[in-house]
C-alpha positions in Angstrom: 12.1 -5.4 42.2 8.5 -5.5 43.4 8.1 -7.8 46.3 4.6 -8.8 45.5 5.6 -10.4 42.2 6.0 -14.1 42.9 7.9 -16.8 41.0 5.5 -18.4 38.5 7.3 -21.6 37.6 7.6 -25.0 39.0 9.0 -26.1 41.5 8.2 -22.8 43.3 4.5 -23.2 42.3 3.2 -26.7 42.7 1.4 -26.4 39.3 1.7 -24.3 36.2 0.9 -20.6 36.6 -2.6 -19.7 35.6 -3.5 -16.9 33.3 -4.8 -14.8 36.3 -1.4 -15.3 38.1 0.5 -14.2 35.0 -1.7 -11.1 34.5 -1.5 -10.2 38.2 2.3 -10.3 38.0 2.2 -8.2 34.8 0.0 -5.7 36.5 2.3 -5.4 39.5 5.3 -4.9 37.2 3.5 -2.1 35.3 2.5 -0.5 38.5 6.0 -0.5 39.8 7.6 0.8 36.6 5.0 3.5 36.0 4.8 4.6 39.7 1.0 4.5 39.5 -1.3 2.0 41.3 -4.1 2.9 38.9 -3.8 5.0 35.8 -5.6 8.2 35.2 -8.3 8.1 32.5 -6.0 9.6 29.9 -3.3 6.9 30.6 -5.7 3.9 31.0 -5.3 2.6 27.4 -1.4 2.6 27.4 -1.4 1.2 30.9 -3.7 -1.7 29.9 -1.7 -2.3 26.7 1.5 -2.6 28.7 -0.1 -5.1 31.1 -1.3 -7.2 28.0 2.1 -7.1 26.4 4.0 -8.0 29.5 1.5 -10.8 30.3 2.0 -12.2 26.8 5.8 -12.0 27.2 5.6 -13.7 30.6 3.4 -16.5 29.2 5.9 -17.0 26.4 8.8 -17.1 28.8 7.1 -19.6 31.1 6.2 -21.8 28.1 9.8 -22.0 27.0 11.7 -22.3 30.3 13.2 -25.7 31.0 13.6 -26.5 34.7 16.2 -29.2 35.2 16.4 -31.3 38.4 13.7 -29.2 40.1 11.1 -31.9 40.7 11.1 -35.1 42.7 11.3 -37.1 39.5 14.9 -36.3 38.8 14.5 -35.6 35.1 13.9 -32.5 33.1 10.7 -30.6 33.8 9.4 -28.0 31.4 7.1 -25.3 32.8 4.1 -24.6 30.5 1.6 -21.8 30.8 -1.9 -22.8 31.4 -4.3 -21.2 29.0 
C-alpha cells in the first residue's frame, strides 16, 4: 500500500486522529488508487467525492475500533475520531 498513509489510531498516535489527518490519508489513498497526484479538471469532482467518501468511512472505522491492551492503563481503549 501507499507508504505515506500512516496508522491513525492509538497507541500509534498519541491522541485521536484529527479531521485533517483522516482527510490526508483519504487523499493519499485516492491518489494511489487513481494513479493521479492531482486530477484533471474533468475528473476533479469525482476525485474530490472519492476523498470525501473515504474520509467519512475512515472516520467511521476509527470511531468504532476497539483497541485492547494498547495503552499503559491495561484496560480497553476505544479510538474515537476527533470532529
